[in-house]
N, C-alpha and C positions, 0 to 999 in steps of 0.2 A: 387512503391516507385523504387527509381533510380536500376541500377544493381548495382552499388558499394555500396549494403546494405550486413548488416550481420544479421542471428537473432542466439540469442544463450538463451540458459536456464544456469541461475548462479546456484552457488551452494547453493544446498537447506540449506536454516537458520531452526534450528530444537532446543527450547528451553524449556526444562522443567521448568512446575512453580512448586511452592510452593503448597502442598497437600493442605493447607490450600485455596487455592485459589478457590472459586466454578463458572461454567460454567457462569450464569447468571452477574459475575464480570465481568470475562472476556469480555462475547460478550459486556456487555455496555460503554469495554475501546474500543473494536476494534468499534463499530459503532457508536460513538464519535468523529467523522472523525477529528476534528478540533486539538482532544487531541493525535491520531496518525501521523497527518502531523507536530504538531510541535516539536513532540520527535526528529525529524530528527534537528541536529543544523543548519546546511546550510538554511533552512527554516527562509526568514526575516519578511514575509506576507502569508496570505489567507485569501481568500476572497469567499463567495459564487456565484455561475453564475447560468443563467439560460438558459433554450432552446429559449428563447422569444426573436425574432426577432427586438425587440425594444432593447434589453440590449446591455450596452457600451462594455460587454464585453461577447458576443455572444457565445456559446461552437462551436466549428468546427463541419462541418456536418460528419467528420470522427471521433470524439469520440462519436457522439452521435451513429452513424451507430454501432460500433464496441463495446460500451457500453450494446446497445439493443442485439446486440449478443451473446455475454455473460451473458447476463440476462437472454437470452430463451436456455440457452445450461448448465443452474447452478438450478437443483431443490432448492426449499427452496428463490430464489436470489428475492428481492426487488426494485424497483425502483429505480433506479442511482440519484444518486445526484452530481450537479458537483462543482465544486474548478478552481478557477486562484490560481497557489500558483508559490510564487518569491523565486529562495536560490539563494543563494550568491556562487558564486563554483571559487576556483583559476582555471581560464583561461590563457595561457601563460605570468603568471609569476604575475598575476593583479587577484585581485578579480570583479568576474563578475556579474551583475545581471542575472540571467535567468528565463524564464517565462513561464509557463506553465501549463496548465488543464488536471485536472483529473476527473475520475470517481470514485467516492465511491459507490458499490451496496455490501449492505450487506444481509447477506446467513445467512435464521434461519430456518432451515429443519428437517424434518424426521432422512434424512441421515446425512446431513453434517449442519455444523456451522462455520461461519467467514466470510470474507468479501475477494471480490474482486474489483481490483484496475484495472485500464484504465487508461496511461498517453501517451498523444499529447506531448513534447516537441519540440525545435527548432530543426536543421539542420534532421528531419527528426528520429528524437528519440522516439519512441514508448517501452512500459513498459508494461508487464502486471505480476498482480502479487497475488498468489493466496494464501492469509490465511487462516488456519486450527488449529481447536482445535481439537484434536484429545484425545483419553484415552490413557493408558500405555500399552496397547495392540493394537497400532495402529488405533484403530476402530474412525471412527468418531464421535463426541458428539453428543448424541444425550438425554442422559437426566442428571442426576449432580454429576455422582458418578466419583471422581477422583481418581488419582493426573490428572492433565493435559498436553499435551504439545503442542507448540502454532509452527506451521509447515509454515512457507515459500515460496513458490516457486515461483522464478521471470523469466522472460523471458525476454530482450532487442531485438530490433532491431532499428540497427543505419548505419550511414555511417560505413562503412570497418574503413577507417581511424583514428575516434574518438572512436570506439573499446575499444581499450585498457585504454583510461582515463574511458567513462562510465563502464563500467564494473568495477573498483578498484572503484569512486566513490560512484554507487549503493554500492557493497560489504562492503564498511567502513559503511558506514551512515545506513547500514539496520542492518548490525551485533552491530554498537552501538544504534542502536531504541530496539534491540530484548532488550540488554542488560541493558537498561536503564526500559523495563515493568518489568523484569525478577525485577530489583530489586525493580521497584515500587507496586510488588505483595507480593514480600519479607515483604515490610515497609506495608503492608495491607492498601496502600493509595486508593483504587481503581480506580477512574478513572483520578489520580492525580499524574502524570506521568513527567511534562515538567521541571520540577525542578529534578526528580530525577537521 
């Protein structure tokens, strides 16, 4: 990365979920990647991509390497699944399409459950998200005794000049995602959150 980058841990997002929401439903929702991706109202398209060299939307070498690293550092991590995502973002007074790639890594283990996300976006922007389902005492979810809290720990690395815009956009979009998830769980909708 160029010297003019900054890396910041964004505000931790904690969303208490309704007591009636079971751990399997929460994990099923997190592990249905397109449901989670399309919660973000900025997203206009999402397609699955592969690491196959013949693919027209080949996953970048950095994203593949970073996703593998995150998998090795996380107990219960599954193989990454890759997506090409397009957002419509307000840039310089107009809406612009921003295309980026994401690795979604399901986590189902004895000590923690959730999802890890690694994103590589234009302009040297890289994002790491660690989603975890924790119990009321802050313990990692490893049985079905709720109620549960959904915790997201996002970290972003980007050019210093874009840091304010990137942080504001992510914090706003992700807070809205959590609101939609909670509302969907309150309605007992399981994995159908896009209209929440």
